[in-house]
LUMZA-790778 format. One line per field, with one value per atom (N, C-alpha, C): residue number from 1; residue in one letter; atom name; x, y, z. Coordinates in Angstrom, 2 decimals. Each point is the difference from the previous one (the first is absolute). Layout:
num	NUM_...
residuo	A_...
atomo	CA_...
x	X_...
y	Y_...
z	Z_...
END
This chain:
num	1_1_1_2_2_2_3_3_3_4_4_4_5_5_5_6_6_6_7_7_7_8_8_8_9_9_9_10_10_10_11_11_11_12_12_12_13_13_13_14_14_14_15_15_15_16_16_16_17_17_17_18_18_18_19_19_19_20_20_20_21_21_21_22_22_22_23_23_23_24_24_24_25_25_25_26_26_26_27_27_27_28_28_28_29_29_29_30_30_30_31_31_31_32_32_32_33_33_33_34_34_34_35_35_35_36_36_36_37_37_37_38_38_38_39_39_39_40_40_40_41_41_41_42_42_42_43_43_43_44_44_44_45_45_45_46_46_46_47_47_47_48_48_48_49_49_49_50_50_50_51_51_51_52_52_52_53_53_53_54_54_54_55_55_55_56_56_56_57_57_57_58_58_58_59_59_59_60_60_60_61_61_61_62_62_62_63_63_63_64_64_64_65_65_65_66_66_66_67_67_67_68_68_68_69_69_69_70_70_70_71_71_71_72_72_72_73_73_73_74_74_74_75_75_75_76_76_76_77_77_77_78_78_78_79_79_79_80_80_80_81_81_81_82_82_82_83_83_83_84_84_84_85_85_85_86_86_86_87_87_87_88_88_88_89_89_89_90_90_90_91_91_91_92_92_92_93_93_93_94_94_94_95_95_95_96_96_96_97_97_97_98_98_98_99_99_99
residuo	F_F_F_L_L_L_Q_Q_Q_L_L_L_F_F_F_F_F_F_S_S_S_F_F_F_F_F_F_K_K_K_T_T_T_L_L_L_V_V_V_G_G_G_K_K_K_E_E_E_I_I_I_A_A_A_V_V_V_E_E_E_L_L_L_K_K_K_N_N_N_D_D_D_V_V_V_V_V_V_L_L_L_T_T_T_G_G_G_T_T_T_L_L_L_H_H_H_S_S_S_V_V_V_D_D_D_Q_Q_Q_Y_Y_Y_L_L_L_N_N_N_I_I_I_K_K_K_L_L_L_T_T_T_N_N_N_V_V_V_S_S_S_V_V_V_V_V_V_N_N_N_E_E_E_N_N_N_R_R_R_Y_Y_Y_P_P_P_Q_Q_Q_L_L_L_T_T_T_A_A_A_L_L_L_K_K_K_N_N_N_C_C_C_F_F_F_I_I_I_R_R_R_G_G_G_S_S_S_V_V_V_V_V_V_R_R_R_Y_Y_Y_V_V_V_Q_Q_Q_I_I_I_N_N_N_P_P_P_S_S_S_D_D_D_V_V_V_D_D_D_T_T_T_E_E_E_L_L_L_L_L_L_Q_Q_Q_D_D_D_A_A_A_T_T_T_R_R_R_K_K_K_E_E_E_N_N_N_S_S_S_P_P_P_E_E_E_V_V_V_T_T_T_A_A_A_A_A_A
atomo	N_CA_C_N_CA_C_N_CA_C_N_CA_C_N_CA_C_N_CA_C_N_CA_C_N_CA_C_N_CA_C_N_CA_C_N_CA_C_N_CA_C_N_CA_C_N_CA_C_N_CA_C_N_CA_C_N_CA_C_N_CA_C_N_CA_C_N_CA_C_N_CA_C_N_CA_C_N_CA_C_N_CA_C_N_CA_C_N_CA_C_N_CA_C_N_CA_C_N_CA_C_N_CA_C_N_CA_C_N_CA_C_N_CA_C_N_CA_C_N_CA_C_N_CA_C_N_CA_C_N_CA_C_N_CA_C_N_CA_C_N_CA_C_N_CA_C_N_CA_C_N_CA_C_N_CA_C_N_CA_C_N_CA_C_N_CA_C_N_CA_C_N_CA_C_N_CA_C_N_CA_C_N_CA_C_N_CA_C_N_CA_C_N_CA_C_N_CA_C_N_CA_C_N_CA_C_N_CA_C_N_CA_C_N_CA_C_N_CA_C_N_CA_C_N_CA_C_N_CA_C_N_CA_C_N_CA_C_N_CA_C_N_CA_C_N_CA_C_N_CA_C_N_CA_C_N_CA_C_N_CA_C_N_CA_C_N_CA_C_N_CA_C_N_CA_C_N_CA_C_N_CA_C_N_CA_C_N_CA_C_N_CA_C_N_CA_C_N_CA_C_N_CA_C_N_CA_C_N_CA_C_N_CA_C_N_CA_C_N_CA_C_N_CA_C_N_CA_C_N_CA_C_N_CA_C_N_CA_C_N_CA_C_N_CA_C
x	33.58_-0.45_-1.56_-0.76_-1.10_-1.17_1.06_-1.09_0.37_1.12_-0.78_-0.69_0.00_-1.30_-1.53_-0.15_-1.09_-0.32_1.15_-0.59_-0.51_0.72_-0.19_-1.45_0.02_-1.98_-0.67_0.26_-1.20_0.33_0.21_0.25_-1.30_0.20_-1.29_-1.46_-0.16_-1.34_-1.22_-0.20_-1.66_0.08_0.94_1.07_-0.57_0.26_-0.59_0.85_0.71_0.97_-0.74_1.24_0.08_0.05_0.18_0.47_-0.06_1.60_0.05_0.70_-0.87_0.51_0.72_0.46_0.77_-0.62_-1.36_-1.07_0.27_0.26_-0.08_-1.11_-1.32_-0.89_0.39_-0.62_0.14_-1.21_-0.22_-1.21_0.25_-0.99_0.32_-1.02_0.63_-1.11_-0.02_0.38_-0.41_0.89_0.99_0.85_-0.31_-0.84_-0.81_1.68_0.42_0.81_1.28_0.83_1.56_0.68_0.66_0.27_1.50_0.38_1.75_0.05_-0.47_0.42_-0.56_-0.28_-0.16_-1.20_-0.97_-1.38_-0.93_-0.76_-0.40_-1.79_-1.00_-0.93_-0.54_-1.11_-0.37_-1.28_-0.56_-1.28_-0.76_-0.56_-0.71_1.02_0.00_0.30_-0.27_0.87_-0.55_1.48_-0.11_0.91_0.22_1.34_0.65_-0.33_-0.29_0.20_-1.26_-1.42_-1.70_0.56_-0.62_-0.17_0.83_1.24_0.69_-0.40_-0.26_-0.64_-1.17_-0.86_-1.58_-0.33_0.84_-0.45_0.18_0.74_0.62_-1.27_-0.61_-0.30_-1.39_0.06_-1.28_1.19_1.27_0.41_0.03_-0.21_-0.28_1.12_0.52_1.30_0.36_1.08_1.06_1.46_0.15_1.42_0.64_1.02_1.38_0.63_0.78_1.44_1.13_0.77_1.32_0.71_0.11_1.06_-0.41_-1.20_-0.46_0.03_0.15_0.07_1.80_-0.01_0.83_0.30_-0.75_-0.10_-0.86_0.39_-1.35_0.36_-0.58_-0.15_-0.55_-0.13_-0.23_0.59_-1.22_0.19_1.49_0.47_0.99_-0.17_-1.02_-0.67_-0.15_-0.15_-0.19_1.03_1.54_1.16_0.17_0.48_0.65_1.82_0.63_1.53_0.64_-0.52_1.41_-0.01_-2.02_-0.05_1.38_-0.52_0.34_1.73_0.30_1.85_0.17_-0.51_0.43_-0.21_-0.97_0.07_1.45_-0.32_1.12_1.38_0.34_1.58_0.13_-1.04_-0.16_-0.03_-0.50_0.26_1.81_-0.23_1.84_1.42_-0.64_1.46_0.31_0.92_1.09_-1.18_0.54_-1.14_1.44_-0.32_1.07_0.05_0.46_0.37_0.70_-0.83_0.01_1.80_0.39_1.24_0.29
y	-109.30_-1.41_-0.21_-0.08_-0.15_0.95_1.06_0.48_-1.34_-0.80_-0.98_-0.58_-0.38_-1.30_1.11_0.93_1.04_-0.12_0.46_0.25_-1.02_-0.40_-1.74_-0.68_0.17_-0.90_1.58_1.25_0.63_-0.87_-0.21_-0.66_-1.26_-0.03_-1.05_0.41_0.11_0.87_-0.12_-1.22_-0.14_-1.82_-0.02_-1.78_-1.07_-1.02_-0.72_-0.48_-0.21_0.02_-1.62_-0.33_-0.78_0.77_0.09_0.47_-0.73_-0.31_-1.11_0.85_-0.16_0.94_-1.06_0.84_-0.59_-1.39_0.59_-0.65_-1.28_-0.81_-1.05_-0.19_1.45_0.62_0.23_-0.96_0.75_-0.26_2.27_0.38_0.26_-0.40_0.30_0.89_1.27_0.89_0.91_1.12_1.30_0.83_0.36_0.96_1.47_0.77_1.29_0.95_-0.53_1.79_-0.80_1.04_-0.61_1.52_0.15_0.97_0.04_1.46_-0.16_-1.04_-0.58_-0.78_-1.53_-0.46_-1.26_-0.41_0.93_-0.46_-0.06_-0.98_-0.70_0.23_0.35_0.19_-1.00_-1.47_-0.54_-0.16_-0.41_-0.16_-1.27_-0.38_-1.27_-1.69_0.61_-1.19_-0.91_-1.84_-1.45_0.15_-0.88_-0.67_-1.09_-0.64_-1.30_-0.53_-0.34_-1.67_0.64_-0.04_0.52_-1.26_-0.98_-0.75_0.13_0.62_0.18_1.79_0.70_1.67_0.22_-0.71_-0.36_1.86_0.34_1.61_1.02_-0.07_0.67_-0.38_-0.98_-0.03_0.99_1.05_0.65_1.38_0.32_0.71_-0.10_1.49_0.68_0.99_0.72_1.39_-0.27_0.35_0.52_0.71_0.63_0.20_-0.54_-0.39_-0.55_0.80_0.23_0.31_-0.15_0.27_0.07_-1.19_0.63_-0.69_-1.45_-0.71_-1.22_-0.88_0.50_-0.41_-0.91_-1.25_-1.38_0.16_-0.10_-0.16_0.86_0.10_0.09_-0.61_-0.34_-1.17_0.46_0.62_0.16_-1.04_0.51_-0.60_0.02_-0.68_0.09_1.21_-0.69_1.77_0.34_1.00_0.94_1.04_-0.40_0.24_0.91_1.01_0.70_0.14_-1.71_0.56_0.61_0.46_1.06_1.03_0.68_0.90_0.12_-1.17_-0.42_0.52_-1.19_-0.34_2.41_-0.04_1.97_0.73_-0.74_1.18_-0.23_-1.76_-0.46_0.54_-0.43_1.02_1.46_0.89_1.21_0.43_-0.77_-0.13_-0.71_-0.71_-0.43_0.96_0.90_0.26_1.35_0.03_0.90_2.01_0.82_0.87_1.04_0.86_0.78_1.50_0.70_1.42_0.93_1.04_0.51_0.98_0.79_0.37_1.32
z	63.74_0.24_-0.17_0.83_0.00_-0.77_-1.19_-0.22_-1.27_-0.60_-0.65_-0.24_0.86_0.13_0.59_-0.04_0.10_-1.62_-0.69_-1.11_-1.54_0.76_-0.82_0.95_0.79_0.81_-0.83_-0.52_-0.17_-1.47_-0.57_-1.75_-0.12_1.12_0.57_0.68_-0.10_-0.32_-0.20_0.68_-1.05_-0.90_0.61_-0.32_1.18_-0.14_1.36_0.82_1.54_0.15_1.59_0.55_1.46_0.39_1.39_1.11_1.09_0.51_1.31_0.69_0.81_1.50_1.16_0.93_0.87_0.76_0.22_1.33_-1.77_-0.76_-0.84_-0.99_0.50_-1.18_-0.98_-1.35_-1.13_-0.73_-0.15_-1.11_-1.43_-1.11_-1.44_0.28_-1.36_0.68_-1.72_-0.73_-1.08_0.81_-0.04_0.86_-0.94_1.30_-0.04_-0.19_1.01_0.36_0.49_0.03_1.38_0.07_1.22_0.28_0.37_0.60_0.20_1.03_0.86_0.73_0.08_-1.55_-0.65_0.52_0.67_0.43_-1.23_-0.01_-1.13_0.64_-1.12_-0.22_-0.66_-0.11_-0.69_0.25_-1.40_-0.26_-0.52_0.03_-0.27_0.61_1.33_0.78_-0.53_0.86_-0.17_0.54_1.50_0.87_-0.95_0.23_-0.74_0.73_1.15_1.28_0.59_-0.78_1.04_0.93_-0.23_1.09_1.22_-0.16_1.55_0.17_-0.49_0.02_0.06_0.49_-0.25_0.09_0.92_0.65_-1.56_-0.82_-0.92_-1.38_0.40_-1.44_-0.76_1.12_-0.45_-0.27_-0.16_-0.64_-1.25_-0.19_-1.56_-0.37_1.11_-0.71_1.79_-0.48_1.21_-0.18_0.80_0.24_0.89_0.04_-0.03_0.39_1.11_1.00_-0.77_-0.81_-0.53_0.85_0.65_1.80_0.15_-0.67_0.49_-1.35_-0.37_-1.69_0.12_-0.10_-0.79_-0.95_-1.38_-0.91_-1.14_-1.40_-1.09_-0.91_-0.35_-1.01_-1.22_-1.64_-0.79_-0.84_-1.56_-0.97_-0.98_-0.56_-0.98_-0.68_-0.44_-1.40_0.39_1.01_0.63_0.47_-0.16_-0.03_-1.58_0.29_-1.02_0.32_-0.31_0.57_-0.95_-0.96_-0.72_0.83_0.40_0.72_1.92_0.33_1.01_0.05_-0.76_-0.44_0.17_-0.85_-0.27_1.14_0.55_1.72_0.61_0.24_1.01_0.01_-1.76_-0.30_0.47_0.17_-0.13_1.81_0.48_1.88_0.22_-0.78_0.22_-0.50_-0.91_-0.73_1.01_-0.16_0.91_-0.22_0.94_-0.35_-0.61_-0.78_-0.60_-0.36_0.86_0.70_-1.26_0.05_-0.48_0.34_-0.91_0.78_-0.37
END
């Protein structure tokens, strides 16, 4: 199941995303990479609420551990829905065993 998300996020490399963390910090930036644990590396990072988190305003690049991510927001135009639907169908299709 995680492989589906991993493959999906790999198609978003180079795109702008927003990542909401479990501690309510929201960071926006360009997705640089993602790994099989859904750890995210962002470049060109900015903090959505700079007044609340002034210590993060100097942040330019960051690595975000997958276990601290609450939500990832992506631009709908960056999503290849047909590819995602096909991958979901393949993921949920019953296994065919050779006789």
